[in-house]
N, C-alpha and C positions, 0 to 999 in steps of 0.2 A: 077650349083654350086661348089665351089671349097670344095675340102677338107680339114683336118685337117693341114695336113702336108705340103700342098699348102700355107695354110692362114698364117702357122706360119712361111714359109720360105719368103712371102713376108714381113712378119713384122720385118722379119731380114734385109730386103734392107734398112725398114725406121730408124732401129736403127745402122747400120754398121760403124764402127769406122774404118775400113783400106780404105776408100775412095782415090782414087789416087788424088783426085781434093780438098784434105782437106786445102791447103794453098790458093784456091780460096775465093772467097766473100759467105759468109755465107748464102746470098738467093739464090746463083747459086750452091752450097751444097746440100741446100733441095729441089732444082727443079730439080737435076739432080736423087736424094735418089727417090722422089715423082714420076718420070718419070719410074725408074726400079721396084716401088714399082708395078704399073698397069701392067707394062709388066709382071712380077711376076703372076700377077692374070689372066694375057689375056684379059685384059679389057682396054679400050678408055681411057684416062686420061681428065677427065674434063676441061675444059676452064678456064683460070686463067687470068684473064684480067690483075690484079695486080701481078707483082712477088717483093713487096716488102717483106722483111725480116717477117713483122708481119703475112700477108697474107699467105706467106707459112707456115709461123710457123699454122696457124689457121686450114689449109688444113691439115696440118699433123697430127693435132690433131683429125679432121673429120677421116683419116687411121685409127689412131689408135684405136678410136671410131668403126669404122668398124670392126676393126681385133677383139677387144674384144666381139662386139656382136657375131661376127661370131660363136669365138672358144666357147661363151659361149652354145647356141643353138646345136654345134655340141657337146659339154660335155653332154648339159640337152636335148635334141629334146623336142621340142613341139609336141602334138600329132597329127597326121594329117598331118604333114610337109611333102611335097613331095619328099623334099630330107635329111629325116630322115636315110637314109639307107647309105649314104656317108659314115660315120662312123664308120659302120661294120667291113671295115678294116683297119680301122686307127688305129694308133702305139697310144701306152700309153705316155702321155706327161712327160718330164722329168725333173731335176732340170732346164738346162737351158733356156728350155720353160716358168719354171713358172717365171725365172725373167724375160724374155720377157715381158712377160705380168704384171709384176709390174711396168716395167719400163714404159709399153704403158698407164698404168693407170697414173701414176705422171707424164707423159707427155700430157696427156689430160686434166688434171686440170691446169697444167704451160702453154702450150702454148695454150689453148682452151678456158675453161670454165673461168677463173679468171683471165686473160686479157681482156674479153668481158666484164665482171661483173663489172673490175676499167673501161672502156671505158664509162660504161654508169651511170658511178657514180656521173657524174654531174648531170643527168636526177630528181635526186633524192632532188634535193635542188634549182631545178631552175621549175617555174610553166610552163615556155613553149620553148623547146628544140631549142637552135640554128639552128641546122642541121639535119631536121626532118626524111631525106632521111639516112643519117649515122645512127642516132638513130635507125629506122626502121631496117633497115639492121644488124643492133647489136643483135637488140631484137630476129630479127628471126633466126641469127645464134647461139644464147644464148639459143631459146626455142629449136631447134632442136638438138642441141648437148644434153639438159639435158631432153628431152622427148625422146631422143633413148639412154640413160644411165638408165632411171627408166625403159625402157622395155626390159633393159641386164637384172637389177635387177628382174621384174616379169614379165619372157617371159613366162607365162601361164597365167596373166591377175593380175590386183592389186589385188583381194581378196585370191591369192594361196599364199602358200611358197616360198620364193625364193629358185633356185636351190643351193645342198651345193657343190657349186666350189671353185676354188680358188678365182676365181673375186669376188665373192659374196664376201667372209672372207676376202679378201684384201679391198674392198670398204666398210664394214661394219668395220675394225679395223683404216683404215688409212686416209679415205676420206668423213668421215660422215661430219663434221665441214662444209669443203667445200661444198659439195655437199646441205646440209641444205640451208647455208647462199645465192646459187645461187637460191635455188628453190624457198623456200618464198619469197625471193626479187621480183623474176615474180609472181609466183603464186597468192601474196598477193598483188599484184602493186595495189594501187589505183586507180582511174578512173582519178581522178585530177591530177595525175602524167603524165597518159599517156591515154587519153581519145579516142584512136583510138580502131576500133572494129576490124581493120583486122587480130589482131593476139588472137588466145584464150588461154591468158596467165593463167586464172585459171584451165584448165586442168589439171596441174599437182597436184593441192591441195589434189584428193584423193592417188595418188604414195606417195606424203611427209605424211600426215596422217599415211597410209598403213605403210608405213616405220618406223615411230615413234611407232604404236604399236608393232611392231614387234621387237625394241632393247627392251634391259633392262631396268630398269629404272634409273640403276645408269650409263649406258652409256648416256641414254638423256639426264641426266642432266650436264655430264661432256662435252658434243657435246654442247649442247644449249648453256650452260657458257662459251664454245669456240667461239662460234658466237658471242654471247654478246660482249668479250673483245678482238676481233679479229680489226685488225688495216688493212684498216682506219675502223673508225664506220658505224655499218651495219646502213642502213634507218631506220627511226624513226617508220616505221610501222614494219619491221623485230624484233625489240629491241621489241613494245609491241607486237608482237606477241611471242616471245621468253620467255618475261615474263609470258607469261598468258597458254603455254603450261609446263613453270617451275612449278607456281602455281597448273596446274591441276595434274602435275605429282607427286609434293608434298603432293597433298592431296589422294591419289592412295594408296591403302594398301601397306604397305613395303617401301612408297615414305621416310619418313625422314630416314629410314635405309639408302636407295640408295642415298641420299643427302650426307650423314657420308662417304656412299661407294666410293661416286665421289670425294669427298673433301681429304679424309685421304688414300684411297685405300683397296683392299679387306684385306690383308695379314695385320697381325699385325707386325709393324715394331719395329727395335731395337730402334730407336730414338722418341722422343718424340717428336708430330708435333710443330709448330711454335704457336705464338699465336695467330697470325694473322688468320690463318684457322680455330681456335675457334671461334675468333671475327665475321669471314665470314657467317659461318655455323650459328651462331645468331642470327645477321642480319638479315637472309632471313628467318628465324623460325619467328623474330617476327616482321616480314613486315606481314601485313593481305591485302589478294591478293584484287583488285578492283572487285568492285560487290558483295563481301561475307562478310558477315555481322562478327564484332570480337565474336560474342558468338559461333555463326558456325565455324570460323574457328578454334581456340582455344580447342572448345568442340573434334575438330578432331586430333588436334597435341600434345594435352596436353597429351592424354590417350598414344599416339606412343611411345613420348619422356621416358613415365616414364616405357613402357615394356623395352626398351633399359638398364635402370638401373639394369642391374642382371647380373649375372656371366657368363654366357653364353653367352655375347655378346664380340666381342674385347675390352680389355681397354679401347682403344682410343674411341672409340664409347660412353664407359660409362662416360668418360670425358668429350667428345662434349655435350651429353645429359645435363649432370649437370649443365656445364658451360652454357646453353642455357636457364636452367630452373632459374640459380641463375639471370642471366640478365633479363629474365622476371619478378622475385621476388625483382627486385630492385628496390628503393619507386621513381625513376625520372620515372620508365617505366610508359606510361599512364593506360595500359589494367592491370596494378600491381592486382586491387582487382579482376578482371575475373579471372587472372590466379592463383591467392591464393585459390578461391571458388572452382578451379578445381583441384588442387594439394591437397588441404586437403580431400577432402574424399577417396585420396589413400593412404595418408603417417600417416594421422591424425587419420579421424574417428575408422578405425578397432582399434586402439590402447585405443583410449578413450573413444570410445562406445562401449555396448555390443553387437559386429555382429556376434555371434555364432550363427548360423540358422540351419536347416537341410536341407543337400542339395537339397532333393527330394521337399520342400517346394519352396526354392528360384526358381528353376526351371519354376513354374508357374506363375511367373510374369507377364508375357509376352516377348515377342524378344529380349527385352533390357536384358534381365536377362540370355542368352545364356552365354554370357563371364560371368566368373566366378568374384565373389565381393573380392576383397583383403581381407586377413585373416591377424590377428596379426603376424602372422610370416614373410610373404613377405610386409606385411608395412615397418616392422622393418630392411627386409633386404633393400629395395629400400630406406628409410631412412639412412640407413648406407654408402649406396654407395655414395650416394647425397650429404652426408656432408664429405665423405673421396676423393671427386673427385673436389670439389671447395676450392675457395680461402677463408682463413680465415676472412669472412667479419662478424664481431659482428653484422649489421642489419641484415643480411640474414639465419644466424645461429638462433639469436634470433625469428627470423619470424616463419623457421622450428621447432623448438625443443621446444620451449616456452610452446605451447600448450598438449607436452604429457610429459615434464619434470614430474609432478604428478603423471603417468601413470610407467613412465619410471622408477620411483623411488620406487612404488609401487612393479614393477617385480624384480628390483636388491632386495629388501630387502627379497623378498620372496626366489631366489634363494641362499641369504648369510645364508638364515634359513635352507636350504638343504645341506647336507652335499655332495650329490655325484650329485651335479649340472653341467650342461656345463659348461667348463672353459671357450671355447671360445665363447661362449653366454654369460655368465658373463663382460669378460673383452672387448665385445663390446659394450655392454649397459652399463658399468663405461665408458670407453670411449667417448662415447655420454653427458653423464652428465657433465663429466670432461673436455669436449671439450665447453660445453655451460656455465660451471659455470667460464670458464677464460676470455670467449670474452662478454658473456653478461654485458649488461650495470650495474650501481647500482639498478636504481629505478625497471627496469627490472628482475631483478635478484631478490629483495626483494620480488618484490609483485607473482611471481611465484612460488616460496618458500614458500612463503605464503598462496597462493593456496594449497599447496600440503600439509601443516598441517591442513589448514580447511576441505579438501575433505573428502571426506568418504573414505574408505578403499578400495582397488580395489583387487579383489581375483584371483591369476593366476594359472596355472597347465602346465607344460611341461614335454610333454610323452618322453617316449625313442626315437621315433626319431626326436624330438627337436623342434615338434611343437607346441606353443605357443597358449593357449585360454584362455578367461576369465572363468571364473567359478562362480554358486550364493555363496553370502555369507557365511560365515560358522558358527555355534553358537557361540555368545560370550563366551568366557572362563571366570570361574568366578576366582574371585581373590584368588591363593595362600595364605595358611597359612602360617606364618613364625614364624618355629617351634624353639624351645632353640637351636638344635643342628645347624640349621642354622648360629645362630648367630657368631660361632666361626669360621665360613668362611670368618669374618672380609669383607673386599674390595670384595670379590666376589660376594657379592649379593649387592652392592652398585647400579649398573648398571641394574641389574635385572627388569624388566617390568613386576613386578605382577599383575598387573590391565589389560593388555593388551590394553595398549593405543596405538593409532596409530596417525602420526609415533611413531615408537619407539624411545624415546627421545634420548638412548645414539646413536642408529643407525643410527638417521637424523645429531644429532652431529657431528658425526666422519664424514660424507658427507659432510658437509658445512665446516670442518676443512681440509679435501684432496683438497676443492678446491682451498685454500691458499690464498682469496679473504678477508680480512681486513674490506675493506669498506661494503660489503655485510653482511659480519656476524655481523659488529657493528651494520648497519640500523636496521638489522633483530633483534638483541636483545634490542633496543630499542622500536620497534615495539611489540615485547612479554610482555616490561613491562609494556606499555601502556594499551594494550589490558587487559593482566592481572589484571592490577588498576582499570580499567573501569567494567569489568565483579566479581569483587570482593566486589563491593559494590551495583548489581544487583538482583533483588530478582529474583526465576524461572528461573537461571542457571541453564546449566547442569552440575553438579561438576564434570564428568571427563573431561571437557573441562576446567576449571581451575585447575584441578589436572597436565593435559599433559602441558600447558603453564609455570605452576610453575616447573613441571619437566626438560622441554626445558631451563628454564634459569638460575635452579640449574646445568643442565649439562654445557649448554651452560660457565656458573663459572667455574666450574672446570676443564674442556678440551681447552677452551680457553682465560684462563687466564695466561698462564706460562709465565715466563720471554724469555725463550729461541724458543719461536713460534711465526712464522712469522703472527698468526691470533691470536696474543694477542687484544681481544676488549678494552682492558682498555689504551691501546695505542692510540686510536681513540678516546679521551674522548667527543667530541665538542657535540658530540648528546646525548650519556649517560649522561651530565651536564645538556642540556637542558631538559632532561625527571628528574632527580632531581631536579631540578627548577621548573618544572611541578608542580611533584608530592607535593612538600615540601609546595609549592605554593596554591594547589588547599585543603591542611589539614589545614594550616593558614585560608584561606577565607571563606572554606565553610567546617569548621568542623562539625560533628556529636551534634545532642541532648544532648548526652550523655558527648561528649566532652564540649561541651560548658558549662553544667551545673556541670563537673568536674572543668572547671578553676574559673568560677563562685564561687567555692565551696571554691577553693584554695586562691580566692583573698576576700571575706568575711569573717575574720575571728571572731568566736565569741563563746561562750560557747553552743550555740547550734550545731555547728560542731562538738562538743566533744560526741555527742551520738553516741551510737553504733546501738542500736533497736529504729526503730521510733516504737512510743507508737502506731498509729493508722493502723501498719502493719500486713497485716492478712496474714499469709502464707497458707492457706487452700485454697485458690481460684484462685492461680496459679501456674502455672509448669515452671521451669526456661527452660527444654529442650524443653517445647511445644511452647514458644513463644519467641527465640530467637533476633527475632528483636534487640535493640538497641544491645545489645551484641555480636552479632554476627558485626555488622555494625563497632562497635569501635574496636574489634579485627580485621575487616578487613584494618580499617584505621591503624590501628597500625603497622599490618604486611607490609603494605606498607611503612610507614612512616621508619621505620625499616628497610627494602631492600633498601630503596632513600640512606639513612646514609650511610649504609656497603658498597654500591658500591660507595659514594663520598670516604671512607675511601679508599678501593680499588684501585681506580684511583688516588689517592693522592699517594698513596705509587708505584703504578705501573709507575708514570711517577715524580721523582725525581724534574724535571725542571717546576712542573707547579704550576703553583702560579696567584694572580689576577692581576698580571702584563701581563701575558702574554692571560688569558682569562676571559675577564672582567664578566663573569657570576657569576663566584665565589663571587665577590661583593654582589649579589644578594643572594648568594645561604648562603653566610654569616649573612646576616641579617635576610633569613629566619631560622635559624639553633636557633635564640634564644630564641624563643620561646619553643623548644622543650628541652633548658638546662633544664626546670622546669616541665619536662612532667612526668605524674605519674610511666609511669613504668621507671624503674628501667635501662635495658638494652638501651631504647632509648634516655633516660636522660644520660648516660654514653657514648654513642657511640656522640651524638650531641654535647657533650663539648669535647670530643676528635678531631673530626674533626674542629670545632673551634679553638682548640689549634693548629694544625696541620697548616691549612690553615694561622693564624697569624705569627707562625713560618717559614714558608715558605715565606709569604710576607715581613718580614722581612731579613728573608736569602736573598732574590732577590733583598733589596732594598740597601743593602753594599757591596761596591766592595774595596777590597784592594790589594795592592801590594804586592809578596812574602815575607815573614819576611825575615830579614838578619839576625835574631839573632836566635840559638838556644833554647832559652829558650820560652816558649810558651806566648802570648803574649795577652791581652784580647782580638783581632781581632779575634785569633785564637780560644780562648776558647768561644767566641759570637759561632762563625759556630759551633764547636763542640757541644754545648749547644743546638742550635737551629734544630740539624741534631739528638739529641739522643729526643728531644721532639716531632718528624715527628715519632717514633718508636712505632708501636701497643701495646707493651710489657710494661705494668707499670711500673715495677722497673725500665726499660729503662728511660721512661718518669722522672721519679721522681728525676734520678739521674743530667737528666737535668735542671729540675726546681733549683739542687744544686750546680750545675757549675755557672749559673744565679746569685744564690743569694752570691755566693764565687766572681763572680767577680764584683758584685754591692758592695759589703763587704772588696774589697780590697781598700787599702790607695796606692795612688799613691808613689812611691819610686823614685829613683832617676835613677833606671837601668828599671825600667818599664814604661810605660806609662799609664795615667788615663782613663777610659772608655768613649767612645766618648759620650759627652751630647745628641748627634743624637737619641741615639741607645735609651733614655729613656722611649719613649712613648711606643717602642716596647716592652721593655723591661717589663714595667708597665701591658703593655695591657695580655701581657702571664699571671702576677701572678695576676691579676683580676679574669681572666677565670679560672686560675687553684684554686681559691679561691672557687668555685662551685663544685669544685671535691668532690665526696661522699668517699674518700679513704681518711685517716688522715693523711698518709704519703704525698701525695701530698697538702690538703690543709695548712699543718701545713708548710713545705718548703715554700709553695706561701706565708702565714702570716710573716714570717721569713724577706724571700725576700722583702717584701714592708716595711720593718722596716729600714730593711739595707739601702734602697735605698733611705729614709728621712733622713737617717745617712750621704750618699753618696752626695744625691741632694737638701735636704734643704727643703725649702717652696715650691716649685712647686710640689714636690708630697706629701707632707705634705696637701697641698689645695687640689688635686685630692681625697686624701682618705677621705680628711672630708667631701667633697663633695659627694663622694660616700656614707658616712656614713650618711650624713642628708638630703639627697634629698627624694622626694615624699613622703615627711610627713606631708603635709596641708591635708584640710578637702576634698578639690576635688580630690586627688591625692593617700591618703595611702588606700584606699579601694582598691585599683589597683594592693598593695603586696601579693605577693603569700609567702610560706611558705621557701620557695628557698631564694627568696631574701630578707627574713627578716635573714635567716642562714647569709647570705650572709654579709649583714649589722653588725652582730653581730661577725662576723670574721674579719671583716675588723677593727672591734672596738679591737680584739685581738691585730691586729699588731698596734693600734693606742697606744695600753697599751705599747706597750713593746718599742714603740719610746720614752712615756713618762717616762718609767724606766731608757732607756740609756740615757736621758737629764740629769738627776740630779739636780744639783742645777743651770745647764745652762738652766733648764724647761723656764725661763725666756725670751727667746726669743722667745718661741712660745707661752706661756700663753696666750697672747691676738688673738691668731689665734682658739687655741684650747678650751679655756675655755669658749668663749660665743657660739660656735656651741654645746658645748657640755650641757650646760643649754637650748639651745631652745630646744635639743630633750626631756630632762626631763619635761619642761613645755609644750609639745606638749601631750594634750588628746586625741590624735587620732593616736598618736606612739602605736603601738603594746608593750605591757608590759615585753616582754622580752628585746628590744631594749632599753627604758627608765630605766631597771634596769644595762643596763651597760654603759648608760651614766651616770648615780649615782655612779657605779665601776668606771668609770675612772675619774670621779670627786673627788674622796676619793683616786685614786693614785697617781695624783696630789697634793692632801695634804701631803700624804705620801713622795712623793719623794721630792715637795718642798715647803712647806709651805709657805717660804717667796715670791715665784712667783705669788701664786695667794692671796695676801694678801688683796687687793683689793677686791675681790671678795666673802671674808671669810663671810662679816658678810650678805649679800644677800643669799647665799647660806644655810648660818644656818638658815636664816630667813624659807625659802623656804621650806627647808626639816620639819621642825618644822608645816608651814602649810601645808604639804601635810600628814604629818601624825597626826594632828590633823579634817583634810576632810577627809580623807581616812582610817582612822584606823575602823577594823571591829570588833566589841564586840563578844563575845561569845552566840548564841541564839539557843542553842541544836545543833541538828541534820542535819540541812540545814548548818550553817558555818562551820560545821567540816567537810560537804561534800565537800564544795567548795574548802577547802582546801587541800581535799586528792584526788581531781579528776585529774587523771595524763593527762598532756599537757596543763596545765592550764596557762602554760608559753606562750603561744601562742594567749590567746583571748587578748583584749581591754580595757579589767577591771580592773583598778587602784587600786583595793580594794585586790588584791592578795596578797598574802602573800608575794612573792620573791620580788617584791617592795620596801614594805615596810622594811624589812632585810636589803637592799642594802642604805636605808633612815639611819637606824637607826647604819649602821656602819659607813656610812660617819660621822653623828655626833659622835660618840663614836671616831674614827679615828682622828676628830678634836680635839676634847676636848685634847685625847693622847697629840696631837703634841704642842697644846698650854699650857698644862701643862706641857712637858720637856722645852719647851721656856722659861718657866716663873721660872724654875729652874734652867735653865741654865743660866738667867741673859740675855737673847736674848729681845733688845726691839723689842715688835709686839703689833700690835692693839689687845686690848681685847673684846670679848664679851658683849654688854650691858648687864646689872645687870637684866635688865627687862625681855632681852631674855632669860638670866638661869633661872630667877624663871616660867616665860614661860613653858620655856622647861621640866622644874624638875615637872611642874603637869601634861605637857601632857604624859610624860615617864611613870610619877607613874601611871597614868591610864591605860596607855597601859598595863604595867607590872602586870597589875590584873584584865583587862578584855578582853585583843585581844583574839581571837581564837586560834590563833596558838601559839604554844609552844615556838618556835624559837623567836619568835617575843617578848614575854614576858620575855625569860631572856634576847636578848640583850637588850631591853628595860631597865632592872634593872642595866647591864652592863653599861648603857648610861649612867643614874641617879648617880652610882657611879662616872664615870669620871668625873661630876658635881661637885661631891663633891669633888673629890680632886684637881679640877680647885681652887676650892673655897679656899682651904687648901694651896695649893702654892700661891696663892694672898695672903692669908693672912701670908704667913710664914712660916708656921706651917710645 
């Protein structure tokens, strides 16, 4: 056997480049080299029947393999080899020799293995080869080459380690893909493709499998991937085998990391890999191997992926693992629920549930407990890395973070209460909460935040090394007493959580504000209002929950209603208006028994209503503190009504352009507010009237559009818009000034230089004045009264007809019982406006006499009308007589007769204490009893005024119809009787004055 120098020298003849016959045909050159090669080895060259170039190249490849095999044996002799002593005197291999060996390996695959495999390629696609002898020869040659090469790699047997030589290293680093492709093609060749038994091709299988066991996982995956992507494509059985081997490699410990290493490399690169590589690794990990259940596959892959979400692995691996998990949690992925169930115990359960157990106890659970269970610290770190290394997909971030948001908020609240907390940990948690809040959908965000409000408090503890763990709930903190010296601090104590409510209202609202999500803040605010509304009327409800919701509402109104803030909840009024409508509607439809009783009480006016203490009431059998029942319910309803109306006012103030034209729900709210304008509560009553006034002014303002003024002088349009703007102001004097401007607007007479008020504005202006009449402030309703009278002067019968309709409506027997005290007061105030109209008409009263007088007579004659309203009607009739007797001359006889009839029927003689009590009872003018003194006084005043006017007319010589003598005699008797017997002293005096007036009229008639 040749020594190492001889073998290497013979190899040089194969690779010689200074061949004198290099200009000859390549086949001749190769043949000459082969002859010199065998001559150098002192061997007889084998017969070469075919001197074609492919045949000579194949023979050259065999010679190269012979040299490689001999050098491998000489460098690492097999024990027992009779020729192992030949290398004792061999020189060391130099750099030039190493180059020769690498070249020979390349030549082996290019001229031997690869061409043979290419010639056999048609065999994989046909059932029967066309030239069986040629295919058999090629298979025999390829099988021999592969067998010799495998024996070169494993000279001591398949179960031994390959020798540590340059030949082994070169094959493993450069030629494994080609070796595997050829070896797999032959070793796993199906019998359907080659049914001949003359070759034992399957003998290569142990060598291939041993080679794969010896290679690192990353290299296996790289080389198998190269085989799959080679050109031309490998046979189907090779592709199937490679996929199976890749799956098995992936499932081995460290398989996922090996996959990343094969795709991205071992070292951390400066450039971020392309997206295609991330998608490629994700697609590999998402594919479930054939023959393996998805539950089994993902139970292995998911934990190993999560292990790579650590700062101890390259950043590329972290990004790849996060990308793969995000794709597995995509809603379109088939096995998303399964993956989610495996991911949640790693990143959610340690944070959400109390997982703090003694490690000594955990190791007794069984073999699976050998791996330490995730702690809140590791789960939080994994969650942070996962979120930071994925695209900001709202669906993914919502799925990953929403389950732990309540617990994370509890943790950040704990850290904010500790001055010396870890700033890195705090910023990390704030970043997670902020990221979630900015991408989450509205409904998901509201539901998650609501769960944080409703959940029990989680107590956390962070030790000095940064480890997070949950601790047992601490004892409840007793409410702190607010001492007098604390009041001096002012605003500093407003946001204090004296009752240790959780979540802390001020802290929680600040977090919501930091999210900068107006839609979520508005939705959550409405839900708080709805829940507070529902629990306010429920019994057996934890009072701390109601207090928490109330504090939340107050804090949100305070912090999230600033005009300069982007989270001003009042700027998104749609849902809040819906709540207001619902709250007011439920109050109107489902009134509490006490509210209904109050309403009925206010509508049925009578003397019984004037009793302060019920005769049968017993104060000894009950305690108002022990049985709050109806009182608490009524107060809750009033609180919610006041809250809803105040919210409406705040929304209107924050949205100057909001009106019924762009928010139709305001029309329904406007109607629902009407009953509350007469509510027993002064605050609710005032707020409801103010809201209706603002809505009316806002609608009127949005209903008009004028071009810019052409003159410097302020015209009616500018004054009208200015008045409407002032009427929407919450400050009462400002609103009063707005009414004053409207009154001046309708009072002004058109001049040559100014335009008259647009008649189209009359309904809006009148509606504003009519609503202002209900106001409790005298300056407001007096301006409204004067404004209504001025409108009659400016616009005539149309406005007067509306006033009279308001004054006389609902006085029939069927509807008068529905009148409340507030409505009666409004009618009386309209009567004041009518009185001003009558006085302003003067001698021109005849224009409106036939409109005014019959309506007033109908009110006076209505026995169902309240006494105060009948008294007002008589006073207005008296004013008509005083203003222009001639205008009402046709009604004088009927009016005089009616008054005398009334005094005869409804006189009230003095009968002792009972009559005196009736006269002195306060509030008697509110009742329906026509025998009350004010009505008789008004009738006597009318009769006296009429007699004085007739007397003056008689002395002046004015032609006027005289009263019948029979009526005067009857009046003389009636008035004399009243002057002597009536229980009211003022009535008696006025009766005597009326009698004297009759005497004066008689004297004037006689000319005395």
